[in-house]
C-alpha positions as MATLAB code, in Angstrom:
seq = 'MTGSEVPPSFRLAYVPGVIPGKWVRIWHERLPDIPLDLIQATAAEAPDMLRRRDADAGFVRLPFDRTDLSAIPLYTETTVVVIPKDHIVSAADEVSPADLADDVVFHPLDEILEWDVRPGRPAIERPATTADAVELVAAGVGLLVVPQSLARLHHRKDLTYRPVTDAPQSRVALSWREDATTDMVEDFIGIVRGRTVNSTRGRRPAAPEPQKKKRPETGTGTRHKPAAGKNPRRGSGGVKGGKPRRRS';
ca = [
      -5.434  -24.724    5.498;
      -3.685  -24.713    2.936;
      -1.767  -22.427    0.438;
      -4.548  -22.883   -1.946;
      -7.418  -22.255    0.649;
      -6.280  -19.137    1.926;
      -8.414  -16.429    1.036;
      -7.048  -13.361   -0.707;
      -6.592   -9.678    1.378;
      -6.226   -6.328    0.695;
      -3.429   -4.767    1.735;
      -3.758   -1.566    2.640;
      -0.697    1.380    2.725;
      -1.149    4.331    4.628;
       1.157    7.724    5.790;
       0.668    9.464    9.675;
      -2.021   11.153    9.460;
      -4.050   10.302    7.589;
      -7.284    7.884    9.181;
      -8.499    5.315    7.150;
     -11.364    4.138    9.119;
     -14.584    4.844    7.454;
     -13.155    3.309    4.443;
     -11.950    0.512    6.214;
     -15.422   -0.125    7.327;
     -17.419    0.087    4.496;
     -15.248   -2.205    2.510;
     -15.883   -4.852    5.341;
     -19.218   -4.089    4.827;
     -19.083   -4.563    1.338;
     -16.436   -7.200    1.193;
     -16.191   -9.149    3.951;
     -14.712  -12.107    2.831;
     -12.461   -9.812    1.313;
      -9.867   -9.292    4.722;
      -7.976   -5.776    5.156;
      -4.692   -5.828    6.584;
      -3.817   -2.195    6.594;
       0.425   -1.368    6.808;
       1.375    1.673    8.222;
       4.383    4.010    6.531;
       6.312    7.152    6.790;
       5.226    9.475    3.968;
       8.782    9.121    2.341;
       8.961    4.896    2.098;
       5.372    4.786    1.183;
       5.843    4.839   -3.135;
       8.584    2.299   -3.074;
       5.970    0.404   -0.974;
       3.484   -0.289   -3.472;
       6.731   -0.202   -6.342;
       7.800   -3.365   -4.206;
       4.125   -4.725   -4.032;
       4.414   -4.955   -0.334;
       0.735   -3.037   -0.175;
      -1.625   -2.790   -3.617;
      -2.982    0.332   -2.712;
      -1.416    2.800   -0.640;
      -2.684    6.602    0.994;
       0.087    8.870    0.651;
       1.520   12.697    0.612;
       1.638   14.585   -2.914;
       4.450   14.687   -4.176;
       5.941   12.239   -4.876;
       8.263   10.337   -8.044;
       4.666    8.807   -9.812;
       6.939    6.699  -12.306;
       5.133    3.338  -12.795;
       2.052    4.428   -9.889;
      -1.720    5.719  -10.363;
      -2.696    7.926   -8.256;
      -6.231   10.316   -7.337;
      -5.752   13.436   -4.926;
      -8.082   13.307   -2.471;
      -7.398   16.589   -0.458;
      -5.357   19.285    0.647;
      -4.561   19.660    4.418;
      -4.699   23.156    5.999;
      -0.971   23.689    6.975;
      -0.791   24.632   10.836;
       2.290   25.849   12.935;
       2.349   24.004   16.667;
       3.287   26.395   19.375;
       2.869   26.367   24.126;
      -0.587   27.192   24.975;
       1.057   30.169   26.431;
       3.290   31.308   23.313;
       2.422   34.850   22.088;
       1.364   33.142   18.794;
      -1.802   31.383   20.771;
      -3.421   34.790   20.936;
      -3.545   35.279   17.211;
      -6.506   33.317   14.381;
      -3.765   32.511   11.935;
      -0.187   33.513   11.343;
       1.738   33.982    8.217;
       5.459   32.971    8.246;
       6.634   36.442    8.647;
       5.302   36.085   12.086;
       7.681   33.482   13.161;
      11.016   35.414   11.630;
      12.449   35.381   14.884;
      11.498   31.908   16.518;
      13.455   29.095   15.840;
      11.371   26.940   13.325;
      11.871   23.160   13.551;
      12.780   21.437   10.086;
      12.731   17.384   11.217;
      14.481   15.314    8.858;
      10.725   13.464    8.200;
       9.032   17.123    7.069;
       6.654   16.715    4.141;
       5.923   20.602    3.573;
       8.363   21.741    0.413;
       9.445   25.244    1.733;
      11.466   27.746   -0.837;
      12.282   29.408    1.912;
      11.933   27.970    5.671;
      10.173   30.118    7.881;
      11.947   31.118   11.208;
      15.591   30.765   12.893;
      17.145   27.464   11.734;
      17.604   25.230   15.168;
      21.016   24.050   15.609;
      20.101   20.135   14.094;
      17.199   18.880   12.462;
      15.394   16.565   14.765;
      15.047   12.856   13.256;
      11.071   13.229   13.069;
       7.992   15.585   14.028;
       7.755   13.475   16.459;
      10.351   14.497   18.063;
      10.435   17.443   16.914;
       7.230   17.951   19.473;
       8.984   16.596   22.047;
      10.999   19.857   21.435;
       8.162   22.689   21.010;
       6.666   21.312   24.269;
      10.104   21.879   25.952;
       9.126   25.709   24.741;
      12.369   25.306   22.848;
      10.919   26.533   19.161;
       8.044   25.085   16.662;
       7.069   23.023   14.121;
       5.081   23.724   10.709;
       3.217   20.888    9.486;
      -0.412   19.776    8.199;
      -2.865   20.150   10.346;
      -3.850   16.027   10.299;
       0.249   15.723   12.441;
      -0.687   18.375   14.560;
      -3.519   16.674   15.931;
      -1.599   12.926   15.325;
       0.867   14.099   18.098;
      -1.644   16.340   20.317;
      -0.576   17.202   23.326;
      -2.699   19.213   26.511;
       0.148   21.473   26.910;
       0.347   22.591   23.156;
      -2.138   23.894   20.542;
      -1.800   25.147   16.532;
      -2.590   27.854   14.461;
      -3.015   27.649   10.857;
      -0.456   29.398    9.008;
      -1.274   31.199    5.924;
       0.858   31.204    2.273;
       2.433   28.387    3.256;
       2.815   24.899    1.236;
       0.051   22.592    1.397;
       0.194   18.602    1.994;
      -2.374   17.044   -0.327;
      -3.003   13.161    0.705;
      -3.532   10.991   -2.303;
      -4.725    7.536   -3.117;
      -2.001    5.517   -5.332;
      -1.505    2.188   -6.824;
       1.097    0.505   -9.293;
      -0.455    0.852  -13.098;
       0.352   -2.948  -13.655;
      -1.278   -3.842  -11.286;
      -5.350   -1.883  -11.116;
      -6.684   -5.553   -9.937;
     -10.626   -5.838   -9.470;
      -9.508   -5.298   -5.711;
      -7.771   -2.329   -6.323;
     -11.354   -0.608   -8.386;
     -13.500   -1.903   -5.517;
     -11.504    0.118   -3.348;
     -11.122    3.072   -5.363;
     -15.083    2.827   -5.484;
     -15.512    3.217   -1.608;
     -13.101    6.113   -1.296;
     -14.531    8.105   -4.216;
     -17.863    7.107   -2.714;
     -19.946    5.305   -5.154;
     -22.677    2.785   -4.162;
     -22.408   -0.585   -3.671;
     -24.403   -1.310   -7.473;
     -22.124    1.164   -8.934;
     -20.025   -0.555  -12.143;
     -17.481    2.701  -12.714;
     -14.426    1.850  -11.647;
     -14.799   -1.730  -12.156;
     -14.364   -3.988  -15.035;
     -17.616   -5.014  -16.793;
     -18.887   -8.594  -16.359;
     -19.132   -9.923  -19.731;
     -22.413   -9.552  -21.735;
     -24.583  -12.734  -20.291;
     -25.821  -14.387  -24.010;
     -29.226  -12.940  -25.438;
     -31.994  -15.533  -25.444;
     -32.843  -16.419  -28.558;
     -36.465  -15.143  -29.335;
     -39.187  -18.099  -29.797;
     -40.081  -18.252  -33.816;
     -43.816  -17.104  -34.557;
     -46.347  -19.939  -34.114;
     -49.348  -17.620  -35.931;
     -51.584  -17.932  -32.700;
     -50.678  -14.395  -31.907;
     -53.108  -11.664  -31.056;
     -55.987  -10.883  -34.105;
     -57.109   -7.627  -34.405;
     -59.841   -6.392  -35.186;
     -60.927   -5.444  -38.269;
     -62.180   -1.242  -38.557;
     -65.552   -0.548  -38.419;
     -67.529   -1.450  -41.330;
     -64.933   -3.777  -43.202;
     -65.288   -6.980  -43.958;
     -61.969   -8.897  -44.433;
     -63.312  -11.515  -46.757;
     -64.264   -8.730  -49.221;
     -62.527   -6.181  -51.394;
     -62.416   -2.881  -51.247;
     -66.297   -2.887  -53.636;
     -67.631   -4.460  -50.223;
     -68.262   -7.320  -53.300;
     -67.269  -11.313  -52.046;
     -63.246  -11.885  -53.533;
     -63.084   -8.525  -54.741;
     -64.913   -8.718  -58.368;
     -68.041   -7.340  -58.655;
     -71.278   -8.538  -59.862;
     -73.088   -8.789  -63.570;
     -76.580   -7.567  -63.570;
     -78.986   -9.154  -65.662;
];
């Protein structure tokens, strides 16, 4: 197969916690001839990946530097605290940052949430990744506050989580380069927004078809019947030719 015969593909980046499966499935149903390549990226590197054109679009986490990038916010995640199952916090339905004041709370270097004041007591060292922090929670060393999708991603049988009120939240958005809004990008935007296969919104409109010229009239169209009591060959006076007869 030569380079000119290679079919175009759509490259989709996604950050940990985002599950693009349902959108990928719809893409394959609607555009079976265009492969979709999934590329996993960290929350920090995903925007730069789009700027470098290493991906056509991507699911990213807000906020981020939106220079040269378009973004459609999709949803906001619940913030939770990851804890051992036997931790006292597990008895509560939800907690506040103040409830974590006496615990060591890890803030890994790849932390997504933006805090004005971080909850809990700081660890001696910050874990390199969220996955490392989860391992430390399982060891009973401290707790971890993350978006709910990351708690599910790093699920362990010996851990659980509870919602945290009055905490910063993470928003997920679909993003792409402003100068690269291709037809494939617009097709994927339509899929993510739930548009039907017949919808034209978000897609560049096709060039209108030239209108067919009307056929000239040939005079053989349908004739209308005259109104009752009227002769089309007589004038208003009922006399042929419209002229009155002379009386002798």
